[in-house]
OpenMM code with the backbone's topology and positions (N, CA, C; nanometers):
from openmm import Vec3, app, unit

residues = "MET ARG ARG LEU THR ARG TRP LEU PRO ALA VAL LEU LEU ALA VAL VAL ALA VAL ASN GLN LEU ARG LEU ALA HIS THR VAL SER LEU SER PRO TRP SER GLY GLY GLY PHE GLY MET PHE SER SER THR ASP SER PRO ASP ASN ARG HIS LEU HIS ALA VAL VAL GLN ASN ASP PHE ILE ARG ARG GLU ILE ALA ILE PRO GLN GLU LEU ALA THR GLU THR LEU ARG ALA THR THR LEU PRO THR ARG MET ARG LEU GLY ALA LEU ALA ALA GLU LEU ALA LEU ILE GLU SER GLY GLY LEU ILE ALA TRP ASP GLU ILE GLU LEU GLN VAL TRP LYS VAL GLU TYR GLN PRO ASP SER LEU GLU PRO HIS GLY TRP LEU LEU LYS LYS GLU ARG PHE THR ILE ALA GLY SER".split()
positions = [
    Vec3(13.3076, 15.9638, 15.3776),
    Vec3(13.2490, 15.8647, 15.2888),
    Vec3(13.3567, 15.7862, 15.2148),
    Vec3(13.4593, 15.8565, 15.1687),
    Vec3(13.5672, 15.7923, 15.0955),
    Vec3(13.6408, 15.6919, 15.1852),
    Vec3(13.6546, 15.7259, 15.3102),
    Vec3(13.7217, 15.6377, 15.4056),
    Vec3(13.6405, 15.5093, 15.4264),
    Vec3(13.5078, 15.5231, 15.4326),
    Vec3(13.4193, 15.4077, 15.4493),
    Vec3(13.4299, 15.3125, 15.3309),
    Vec3(13.4264, 15.3652, 15.2105),
    Vec3(13.4347, 15.2780, 15.0921),
    Vec3(13.5712, 15.2124, 15.0814),
    Vec3(13.6719, 15.2727, 15.1377),
    Vec3(13.8060, 15.2129, 15.1342),
    Vec3(13.8150, 15.0910, 15.2256),
    Vec3(13.7455, 15.0950, 15.3398),
    Vec3(13.7518, 14.9854, 15.4366),
    Vec3(13.6410, 14.8822, 15.4185),
    Vec3(13.5401, 14.9129, 15.3394),
    Vec3(13.4260, 14.8237, 15.3231),
    Vec3(13.4644, 14.6824, 15.2755),
    Vec3(13.5494, 14.6654, 15.1751),
    Vec3(13.5850, 14.5289, 15.1342),
    Vec3(13.6533, 14.4482, 15.2460),
    Vec3(13.7397, 14.5103, 15.3207),
    Vec3(13.8083, 14.4397, 15.4299),
    Vec3(13.7102, 14.4006, 15.5400),
    Vec3(13.6179, 14.4889, 15.5708),
    Vec3(13.5179, 14.4598, 15.6737),
    Vec3(13.4263, 14.3460, 15.6280),
    Vec3(13.3813, 14.3494, 15.5040),
    Vec3(13.2966, 14.2419, 15.4514),
    Vec3(13.3693, 14.1081, 15.4519),
    Vec3(13.4951, 14.1079, 15.4136),
    Vec3(13.5748, 13.9848, 15.4153),
    Vec3(13.5876, 13.9303, 15.5571),
    Vec3(13.6092, 14.0168, 15.6524),
    Vec3(13.6187, 13.9735, 15.7922),
    Vec3(13.4851, 13.9180, 15.8413),
    Vec3(13.3744, 13.9796, 15.8033),
    Vec3(13.2421, 13.9307, 15.8438),
    Vec3(13.2168, 13.7919, 15.7855),
    Vec3(13.2506, 13.7715, 15.6584),
    Vec3(13.2326, 13.6407, 15.5955),
    Vec3(13.3196, 13.5354, 15.6650),
    Vec3(13.4436, 13.5708, 15.6968),
    Vec3(13.5337, 13.4764, 15.7637),
    Vec3(13.4825, 13.4380, 15.9020),
    Vec3(13.4375, 13.5344, 15.9788),
    Vec3(13.3840, 13.5069, 16.1129),
    Vec3(13.2582, 13.4218, 16.1040),
    Vec3(13.1722, 13.4512, 16.0066),
    Vec3(13.0506, 13.3730, 15.9890),
    Vec3(13.0836, 13.2286, 15.9506),
    Vec3(13.1824, 13.2091, 15.8643),
    Vec3(13.2198, 13.0726, 15.8276),
    Vec3(13.2745, 12.9966, 15.9484),
    Vec3(13.3559, 13.0600, 16.0286),
    Vec3(13.4069, 12.9944, 16.1493),
    Vec3(13.2925, 12.9563, 16.2423),
    Vec3(13.1956, 13.0453, 16.2571),
    Vec3(13.0797, 13.0175, 16.3412),
    Vec3(13.0024, 12.8970, 16.2889),
    Vec3(12.9741, 12.8944, 16.1592),
    Vec3(12.8992, 12.7829, 16.1009),
    Vec3(12.9783, 12.6523, 16.1066),
    Vec3(13.1079, 12.6582, 16.0863),
    Vec3(13.1909, 12.5370, 16.0910),
    Vec3(13.1917, 12.4765, 16.2307),
    Vec3(13.1876, 12.5610, 16.3329),
    Vec3(13.1933, 12.5101, 16.4702),
    Vec3(13.0571, 12.4818, 16.5318),
    Vec3(12.9514, 12.5370, 16.4764),
    Vec3(12.8197, 12.5149, 16.5368),
    Vec3(12.7336, 12.4161, 16.4592),
    Vec3(12.7407, 12.4147, 16.3257),
    Vec3(12.6556, 12.3249, 16.2469),
    Vec3(12.7339, 12.2432, 16.1446),
    Vec3(12.8635, 12.2282, 16.1651),
    Vec3(12.9501, 12.1409, 16.0841),
    Vec3(12.9578, 12.1789, 15.9372),
    Vec3(12.9580, 12.3084, 15.9056),
    Vec3(12.9815, 12.3512, 15.7683),
    Vec3(13.1187, 12.3020, 15.7250),
    Vec3(13.1284, 12.2464, 15.6057),
    Vec3(13.2582, 12.2052, 15.5531),
    Vec3(13.3476, 12.3280, 15.5398),
    Vec3(13.4725, 12.3193, 15.5860),
    Vec3(13.5630, 12.4344, 15.5741),
    Vec3(13.5882, 12.4744, 15.4287),
    Vec3(13.5600, 12.3853, 15.3363),
    Vec3(13.5795, 12.4138, 15.1947),
    Vec3(13.4653, 12.4961, 15.1366),
    Vec3(13.3599, 12.5146, 15.2112),
    Vec3(13.2431, 12.5871, 15.1613),
    Vec3(13.2304, 12.7202, 15.2326),
    Vec3(13.1224, 12.7904, 15.2037),
    Vec3(13.1071, 12.9238, 15.2608),
    Vec3(13.2067, 13.0160, 15.1939),
    Vec3(13.2951, 13.0732, 15.2704),
    Vec3(13.3997, 13.1581, 15.2139),
    Vec3(13.5206, 13.0795, 15.1687),
    Vec3(13.5286, 12.9511, 15.2044),
    Vec3(13.6408, 12.8676, 15.1642),
    Vec3(13.7695, 12.8965, 15.2388),
    Vec3(13.7603, 12.9638, 15.3536),
    Vec3(13.8803, 13.0049, 15.4250),
    Vec3(13.9579, 12.8887, 15.4856),
    Vec3(13.8926, 12.7754, 15.5084),
    Vec3(13.9616, 12.6636, 15.5718),
    Vec3(14.0042, 12.5544, 15.4770),
    Vec3(13.9911, 12.5761, 15.3470),
    Vec3(14.0139, 12.4666, 15.2534),
    Vec3(14.1581, 12.4199, 15.2489),
    Vec3(14.2533, 12.5024, 15.2826),
    Vec3(14.3922, 12.4597, 15.2776),
    Vec3(14.4414, 12.4057, 15.4112),
    Vec3(14.3543, 12.4080, 15.5113),
    Vec3(14.3938, 12.3582, 15.6426),
    Vec3(14.3212, 12.2301, 15.6793),
    Vec3(14.2377, 12.1766, 15.5876),
    Vec3(14.1540, 12.0622, 15.6218),
    Vec3(14.1298, 11.9748, 15.4995),
    Vec3(14.1156, 11.8455, 15.5248),
    Vec3(14.0753, 11.7530, 15.4187),
    Vec3(13.9249, 11.7314, 15.4205),
    Vec3(13.8534, 11.8075, 15.5029),
    Vec3(13.7088, 11.7923, 15.5182),
    Vec3(13.6342, 11.8654, 15.4066),
    Vec3(13.6583, 11.8221, 15.2841),
    Vec3(13.5877, 11.8809, 15.1700),
    Vec3(13.4521, 11.8125, 15.1543),
    Vec3(13.3595, 11.8737, 15.0822),
    Vec3(13.2310, 11.8066, 15.0593),
    Vec3(13.2460, 11.6695, 14.9938),
    Vec3(13.3499, 11.6505, 14.9145),
    Vec3(13.3724, 11.5197, 14.8517),
    Vec3(13.4184, 11.4137, 14.9510),
    Vec3(13.4659, 11.4549, 15.0663),
    Vec3(13.5083, 11.3605, 15.1703),
    Vec3(13.3988, 11.3374, 15.2740),
    Vec3(13.2774, 11.3731, 15.2405),
    Vec3(13.1634, 11.3482, 15.3279),
    Vec3(13.0651, 11.2574, 15.2543),
    Vec3(12.9965, 11.1758, 15.3291),
    Vec3(12.8955, 11.0894, 15.2678),
    Vec3(12.7776, 11.0733, 15.3621),
    Vec3(12.6677, 11.0271, 15.3055),
    Vec3(12.5437, 11.0186, 15.3784),
    Vec3(12.4905, 10.8758, 15.3753),
    Vec3(12.4406, 10.8307, 15.4888),
    Vec3(12.3727, 10.7016, 15.4990),
    Vec3(12.2270, 10.7291, 15.5360),
    Vec3(12.1369, 10.6606, 15.4685),
    Vec3(11.9938, 10.6730, 15.4977),
    Vec3(11.9420, 10.5366, 15.5398),
    Vec3(11.8726, 10.5340, 15.6529),
    Vec3(11.8196, 10.4091, 15.7075),
    Vec3(11.6705, 10.4285, 15.7323),
    Vec3(11.5905, 10.3357, 15.6778),
    Vec3(11.4464, 10.3381, 15.7044),
    Vec3(11.4147, 10.2260, 15.8015),
    Vec3(11.3083, 10.2475, 15.8801),
    Vec3(11.2719, 10.1434, 15.9760),
    Vec3(11.1247, 10.1515, 16.0117),
    Vec3(11.0757, 10.0372, 16.0585),
    Vec3(10.9439, 10.0289, 16.1203),
    Vec3(10.9606, 9.9403, 16.2433),
    Vec3(10.8536, 9.8866, 16.2961),
    Vec3(10.8639, 9.8058, 16.4181),
    Vec3(10.9429, 9.6767, 16.3983),
    Vec3(10.9530, 9.6286, 16.2742),
    Vec3(11.0112, 9.4973, 16.2499),
    Vec3(11.1402, 9.4983, 16.1692),
    Vec3(11.1606, 9.5997, 16.0882),
    Vec3(11.2733, 9.6007, 15.9945),
    Vec3(11.3491, 9.7329, 16.0067),
    Vec3(11.4797, 9.7237, 15.9938),
    Vec3(11.5670, 9.8410, 15.9843),
    Vec3(11.6652, 9.8117, 15.8718),
    Vec3(11.6656, 9.8971, 15.7665),
    Vec3(11.7577, 9.8706, 15.6571),
    Vec3(11.8061, 9.9996, 15.5934),
    Vec3(11.9273, 9.9945, 15.5453),
    Vec3(11.9857, 10.1088, 15.4764),
    Vec3(11.9354, 10.1115, 15.3327),
    Vec3(11.9087, 10.2313, 15.2845),
    Vec3(11.8623, 10.2458, 15.1467),
    Vec3(11.9654, 10.3245, 15.0666),
    Vec3(11.9658, 10.3009, 14.9370),
    Vec3(12.0561, 10.3739, 14.8476),
    Vec3(11.9996, 10.5133, 14.8211),
    Vec3(12.0894, 10.6089, 14.8060),
    Vec3(12.0486, 10.7448, 14.7725),
    Vec3(12.0417, 10.7527, 14.6193),
    Vec3(11.9255, 10.7826, 14.5633),
    Vec3(11.9134, 10.7887, 14.4174),
    Vec3(11.9974, 10.9024, 14.3581),
    Vec3(12.0464, 10.8810, 14.2376),
    Vec3(12.1292, 10.9805, 14.1695),
    Vec3(12.0550, 11.1128, 14.1487),
    Vec3(11.9236, 11.1074, 14.1319),
    Vec3(11.8493, 11.2318, 14.1089),
    Vec3(11.8469, 11.3224, 14.2322),
    Vec3(11.8894, 11.2711, 14.3464),
    Vec3(11.8985, 11.3522, 14.4680),
    Vec3(12.0432, 11.3914, 14.4998),
    Vec3(12.1316, 11.3828, 14.4012),
    Vec3(12.2738, 11.4125, 14.4241),
    Vec3(12.2959, 11.5564, 14.4700),
    Vec3(12.2259, 11.6516, 14.4102),
    Vec3(12.2429, 11.7922, 14.4483),
    Vec3(12.1961, 11.8157, 14.5912),
    Vec3(12.0796, 11.7617, 14.6263),
    Vec3(12.0275, 11.7772, 14.7618),
    Vec3(12.1175, 11.7082, 14.8644),
    Vec3(12.1727, 11.5928, 14.8253),
    Vec3(12.2636, 11.5209, 14.9143),
    Vec3(12.3910, 11.6012, 14.9384),
    Vec3(12.4470, 11.6594, 14.8328),
    Vec3(12.5667, 11.7416, 14.8466),
    Vec3(12.5397, 11.8622, 14.9361),
    Vec3(12.4265, 11.9266, 14.9176),
    Vec3(12.3909, 12.0410, 15.0029),
    Vec3(12.3777, 11.9980, 15.1491),
    Vec3(12.3140, 11.8832, 15.1708),
    Vec3(12.2915, 11.8353, 15.3079),
    Vec3(12.4215, 11.7915, 15.3754),
    Vec3(12.5141, 11.7361, 15.3011),
    Vec3(12.6401, 11.6939, 15.3637),
    Vec3(12.7371, 11.8108, 15.3814),
    Vec3(12.7282, 11.9112, 15.2962),
    Vec3(12.8156, 12.0280, 15.3094),
    Vec3(12.7795, 12.1114, 15.4313),
    Vec3(12.6503, 12.1307, 15.4532),
    Vec3(12.6011, 12.2046, 15.5702),
    Vec3(12.4845, 12.1249, 15.6284),
    Vec3(12.5145, 12.0268, 15.7157),
    Vec3(12.4115, 11.9336, 15.7622),
    Vec3(12.3215, 11.9894, 15.8733),
    Vec3(12.2398, 12.0853, 15.8367),
    Vec3(12.1424, 12.1381, 15.9329),
    Vec3(12.0199, 12.0465, 15.9354),
    Vec3(11.9439, 12.0545, 16.0402),
    Vec3(11.8227, 11.9724, 16.0500),
    Vec3(11.7261, 12.0044, 15.9361),
    Vec3(11.7194, 12.1302, 15.8960),
    Vec3(11.6296, 12.1699, 15.7886),
    Vec3(11.6695, 12.1049, 15.6554),
    Vec3(11.7977, 12.1098, 15.6225),
    Vec3(11.8434, 12.0487, 15.4968),
    Vec3(11.8280, 11.8969, 15.5000),
    Vec3(11.8629, 11.8365, 15.6125),
    Vec3(11.8475, 11.6911, 15.6238),
    Vec3(11.7000, 11.6528, 15.6189),
    Vec3(11.6135, 11.7354, 15.6788),
    Vec3(11.4703, 11.7085, 15.6752),
    Vec3(11.4133, 11.7146, 15.5346),
    Vec3(11.4600, 11.8105, 15.4549),
    Vec3(11.4139, 11.8208, 15.3160),
    Vec3(11.4567, 11.6974, 15.2371),
    Vec3(11.5798, 11.6518, 15.2588),
    Vec3(11.6279, 11.5310, 15.1912),
    Vec3(11.5508, 11.4083, 15.2394),
    Vec3(11.5248, 11.4003, 15.3679),
    Vec3(11.4489, 11.2872, 15.4222),
    Vec3(11.3085, 11.2824, 15.3622),
    Vec3(11.2477, 11.3973, 15.3430),
    Vec3(11.1134, 11.4018, 15.2831),
    Vec3(11.1165, 11.3494, 15.1398),
    Vec3(11.2182, 11.3867, 15.0641),
    Vec3(11.2324, 11.3369, 14.9265),
    Vec3(11.2541, 11.1858, 14.9254),
    Vec3(11.3400, 11.1371, 15.0136),
    Vec3(11.3658, 10.9929, 15.0214),
    Vec3(11.2415, 10.9169, 15.0650),
    Vec3(11.1659, 10.9735, 15.1565),
    Vec3(11.0437, 10.9083, 15.2042),
    Vec3(10.9420, 10.8947, 15.0914),
    Vec3(10.9337, 10.9962, 15.0057),
    Vec3(10.8430, 10.9879, 14.8908),
    Vec3(10.8828, 10.8739, 14.7984),
    Vec3(11.0105, 10.8584, 14.7752),
    Vec3(11.0586, 10.7508, 14.6883),
    Vec3(11.0328, 10.6155, 14.7530),
    Vec3(11.0612, 10.6033, 14.8825),
    Vec3(11.0459, 10.4760, 14.9528),
    Vec3(10.9005, 10.4390, 14.9780),
    Vec3(10.8114, 10.5365, 14.9798),
    Vec3(10.6707, 10.5065, 15.0090),
    Vec3(10.6031, 10.4311, 14.8954),
    Vec3(10.6671, 10.4257, 14.7788),
    Vec3(10.6110, 10.3521, 14.6667),
    Vec3(10.6316, 10.2019, 14.6768),
    Vec3(10.7053, 10.1574, 14.7773),
    Vec3(10.7335, 10.0151, 14.7939),
    Vec3(10.6215, 9.9424, 14.8652),
    Vec3(10.6468, 9.8178, 14.8956),
    Vec3(10.5467, 9.7336, 14.9605),
    Vec3(10.5476, 9.7452, 15.1122),
    Vec3(10.6554, 9.8020, 15.1667),
    Vec3(10.6707, 9.8094, 15.3117),
    Vec3(10.6397, 9.9514, 15.3587),
    Vec3(10.5611, 9.9636, 15.4637),
    Vec3(10.5317, 10.0945, 15.5237),
    Vec3(10.6385, 10.1257, 15.6279),
    Vec3(10.7107, 10.2351, 15.6067),
    Vec3(10.8173, 10.2759, 15.6978),
    Vec3(10.7656, 10.3806, 15.7945),
    Vec3(10.8131, 10.3740, 15.9189),
    Vec3(10.7726, 10.4703, 16.0216),
    Vec3(10.8704, 10.5871, 16.0339),
    Vec3(10.9962, 10.5576, 16.0063),
    Vec3(11.0996, 10.6558, 16.0377),
    Vec3(11.2142, 10.6445, 15.9381),
    Vec3(11.2803, 10.7572, 15.9150),
    Vec3(11.4019, 10.7574, 15.8340),
    Vec3(11.5109, 10.8281, 15.9135),
    Vec3(11.6274, 10.7691, 15.9153),
    Vec3(11.7424, 10.8260, 15.9865),
    Vec3(11.8482, 10.8613, 15.8837),
    Vec3(11.8988, 10.9839, 15.8909),
    Vec3(12.0070, 11.0270, 15.8029),
    Vec3(12.1314, 11.0502, 15.8867),
    Vec3(12.2428, 10.9971, 15.8383),
    Vec3(12.3718, 11.0115, 15.9052),
    Vec3(12.4703, 11.0757, 15.8085),
    Vec3(12.5368, 11.1812, 15.8521),
    Vec3(12.6404, 11.2459, 15.7721),
    Vec3(12.7748, 11.2093, 15.8331),
    Vec3(12.8607, 11.1512, 15.7504),
    Vec3(12.9933, 11.1069, 15.7923),
    Vec3(13.0992, 11.1847, 15.7159),
    Vec3(13.2130, 11.2068, 15.7812),
    Vec3(13.3273, 11.2644, 15.7111),
    Vec3(13.4454, 11.1690, 15.7254),
    Vec3(13.5371, 11.1799, 15.6333),
    Vec3(13.6570, 11.0971, 15.6349),
    Vec3(13.7685, 11.1759, 15.7016),
    Vec3(13.8313, 11.1139, 15.7998),
    Vec3(13.9497, 11.1719, 15.8629),
    Vec3(14.0652, 11.0753, 15.8448),
    Vec3(14.1860, 11.1270, 15.8529),
    Vec3(14.3042, 11.0465, 15.8311),
    Vec3(14.3905, 11.0448, 15.9568),
    Vec3(14.4388, 10.9247, 15.9930),
    Vec3(14.5271, 10.9116, 16.1081),
    Vec3(14.6563, 10.9883, 16.0799),
    Vec3(14.7033, 11.0697, 16.1739),
    Vec3(14.8226, 11.1510, 16.1494),
    Vec3(14.9490, 11.0684, 16.1233),
    Vec3(14.9623, 10.9548, 16.1898),
    Vec3(15.0854, 10.8780, 16.1751),
    Vec3(15.0856, 10.7860, 16.0528),
    Vec3(14.9715, 10.7263, 16.0190),
    Vec3(14.9665, 10.6290, 15.9099),
    Vec3(14.8885, 10.6776, 15.7879),
    Vec3(14.8169, 10.7879, 15.8004),
    Vec3(14.7278, 10.8405, 15.6970),
    Vec3(14.6157, 10.7433, 15.6609),
    Vec3(14.5880, 10.6505, 15.7515),
    Vec3(14.4781, 10.5560, 15.7306),
    Vec3(14.3455, 10.6298, 15.7475),
    Vec3(14.2550, 10.6129, 15.6499),
    Vec3(14.1261, 10.6820, 15.6608),
    Vec3(14.0306, 10.6107, 15.7559),
    Vec3(13.9476, 10.6875, 15.8218),
    Vec3(13.8394, 10.6308, 15.9015),
    Vec3(13.7221, 10.7293, 15.9013),
    Vec3(13.6022, 10.6765, 15.9225),
    Vec3(13.4827, 10.7594, 15.9210),
    Vec3(13.4564, 10.8219, 16.0562),
    Vec3(13.3997, 10.9408, 16.0536),
    Vec3(13.3655, 11.0151, 16.1751),
    Vec3(13.2232, 11.0672, 16.1581),
    Vec3(13.1351, 11.0283, 16.2497),
    Vec3(12.9953, 11.0710, 16.2416),
    Vec3(12.9835, 11.2179, 16.2788),
    Vec3(12.9371, 11.2988, 16.1838),
    Vec3(12.9180, 11.4422, 16.2069),
    Vec3(12.7797, 11.4739, 16.2626),
    Vec3(12.6793, 11.4107, 16.2039),
    Vec3(12.5416, 11.4453, 16.2406),
    Vec3(12.4515, 11.3260, 16.2140),
    Vec3(12.3551, 11.3070, 16.3036),
    Vec3(12.2554, 11.2017, 16.2865),
    Vec3(12.1211, 11.2601, 16.3266),
    Vec3(12.0243, 11.2479, 16.2369),
    Vec3(11.8896, 11.2991, 16.2626),
    Vec3(11.7878, 11.1935, 16.2228),
    Vec3(11.6786, 11.1874, 16.2994),
    Vec3(11.5673, 11.0969, 16.2685),
    Vec3(11.4436, 11.1780, 16.2355),
    Vec3(11.3692, 11.1287, 16.1381),
    Vec3(11.2481, 11.1964, 16.0928),
    Vec3(11.1361, 11.0952, 16.0818),
    Vec3(11.0178, 11.1332, 16.1272),
    Vec3(10.8993, 11.0490, 16.1134),
    Vec3(10.8492, 11.0604, 15.9693),
    Vec3(10.8126, 10.9474, 15.9139),
    Vec3(10.7590, 10.9472, 15.7778),
    Vec3(10.6082, 10.9673, 15.7870),
    Vec3(10.5614, 11.0723, 15.7241),
    Vec3(10.4187, 11.1056, 15.7277),
    Vec3(10.3374, 10.9979, 15.6575),
    Vec3(10.2198, 10.9730, 15.7092),
    Vec3(10.1305, 10.8770, 15.6471),
    Vec3(10.1567, 10.7344, 15.6887),
    Vec3(10.2440, 10.7155, 15.7886),
    Vec3(10.2747, 10.5797, 15.8346),
    Vec3(10.1786, 10.5402, 15.9434),
] * unit.nanometer
topology = app.Topology()
chain = topology.addChain("A")
for resn in residues:
    res = topology.addResidue(resn, chain)
    for name in ("N", "CA", "C"):
        topology.addAtom(name, app.Element.getBySymbol(name[0]), res)
């Protein structure tokens, strides 16, 4: 028993590290999140990610601003951009947009990260994830 408790912290740390690597490579978890094991090897912090929301119907396609009251949900969705998190954010945005005069059929969310050119350090955007959601009641 004493031997088990001695190795338990190391085993748990290894499990967390392996899980973070899995999430970073399968669902684009920011290396700065989870266990934070990749934060010193990457500039892909949650602050270097941003989200674009586009609503559309048969005639119009336009980008909408993300309201400040959804900042927490936006940060969660860009840090770990799973379909479930993006869908929850899309539902919130659809509720806000449904109060307008235009009936929207669909909302598209795009998560972008900033990468830097190795030779010039010039920033450019890189699309991490793009999901489309039907707006209910359209």
